[in-house]
N, C-alpha and C positions, 0 to 999 in steps of 0.2 A: 839795811832795810831797803834802800833804793834799788840796789842790784837784785835783791830777791823779788821785789815787787815787779821790776821790769821783766825778769825771767818768767814769773808766773803769768803776768799779763800777756807776754809774747806767745805763750802756749795756745791761747784761744784767740788772741787778736794780734797776729804777726806784724801788722802795719801800725800798731799803737806805739806811742812814744811816751816813755816814763823817765823823766830826767829831773835832776836837782839844778836849780838856777841861783847864781849869785848876782844880785842886782847892782853891785858896786855901792858907792857911798851916795845915799839919797838924802836930799835936804829935808830932814825931820828934826824934831827936838832931840832924838836919840843921837843923831850924828853931829849936832851943833858943836860939841867939844873938839871934834876932829877937823873941822873946817880950817882952823888956824894952822894945821900942820901941813898944808899945801896939797891935800888930796883933791882929786877931781870930784866935785859934788854936782849931782844932777837933780833936776826937779823930779817930782813923782811921775809926771807925764813923760819926761825923757826916759826914765828908768823903765816904765811900762812899755814904751815904744821899742826900746832896745831889746827887752826880754822877748817881746812878741816877734821881733825880727829874728832873733837868735833861734827861737823855736821853729819859725818858718823855714829856716835854712837847714835844720837837722833832718836826718833820715831815720827810718826805723832802726837801722844799725847803730844809731847813737843812743838807743834806749839803755837806761842804767847808768848813763854818764852824768858828769857834773860840769856845767858850763857857766862862764861868766857872762856879763851883759854885752860883751863884744863878740861872743861866740867861741871864745877860746876855752879849751879843756882846762879844768881846774883839777889838779891831782888830789886824790882822796887822802 
């Protein structure tokens, strides 16, 4: 779905960026059971800042990709 959306968007808006983002483990009630397993847990503010930073560093050529909160490509 993401790749198709990126391709279709790119036809009329070549500079647009359409990506999937993985925020990592964020401190929420959903992630609470995983905190004990030694995962890096971020606050919601940290997660948002990291995702915005990641998007800010991507180019239009990255459209259709999947990236984590550190800006690294996540394989589909």
